[in-house]
Phi, psi and omega in degrees: 000136181268164181291335180294323179284333179275342184302314179299322179292322179294317179296318180297315179295321178296318179296319179296320179297316181293322180292317180291328180295316180290325178293320178295322179296318178295318179295320179294320179295320179293319179295321179294319178299316181292325180287336181270004178297143177230161177297135179100349180275154178267140181226162172240127179281170180291344176273355177095011180268138178263137182207168177251135180285129177256315179219146177240124177247188184296310181243353184233165179224135175266118183247142173262107185272339175207162180303116179085000181249117182245148178217146179261128180236154171288148179300327180293344180279351178277118182273326182202141172263124187261150173292152183302319181297315180292318180297316179294323178296319180292315182291320182280346182071027181295148180287125181289350179285127180278150184293335183275353179274143179291146179259129180272126180290161181284331182229163184280346183294329180286344179280335183272345180090000179264050184294322181294319179293324179293323178294320179294322181291332180285337182284144181254131178275119182269005173107304183269142175249152181291138177085010179283135181295150185291329182267013181286162178297147178297144182281184182294331182275353183255150177279141183288332182253033180290143181278146174295164185296322181295319179296323180294320179295319179297321180295318179296318180295319180295319178297320179295318179296319179298318180296321179295317180296320180295322180294317180295319181291328176291325178291323180292330183290336181286000000 
């Protein structure tokens, strides 16, 4: 047998060895993390729940999932042991943005210094202004040949009466 025929098998065995080796390293690191857990540390379970460790046993962990609410989990259910700063930030809902970092505005108008003009441009004119006299000319937002409110009500009533009459005449035809 020549070495050329054995080469694919050697490469395959080498790749399998490297894959299992990296998986074993990850498993050992996770087991070491779980073994170093202490009471009072914050953890995240593999289900995504955050809790505080109360007691650590051989195969189980007692977690406080809410004030006064305790649950027993398998050690393997702990996905990550969190640093105190990160755990407190997650629980308190603190903003991850630090105060010394610059804040980027949402729009470019605040960058030019014309904030007052930008606010005026954002407002929509609905046509009528407060305190305008009733007999004044219609504004830009109003139609010049608009019907008064009483005429509109009469038109609606007349349309309703017509519809009733049409319905009655349709019933009589049957």
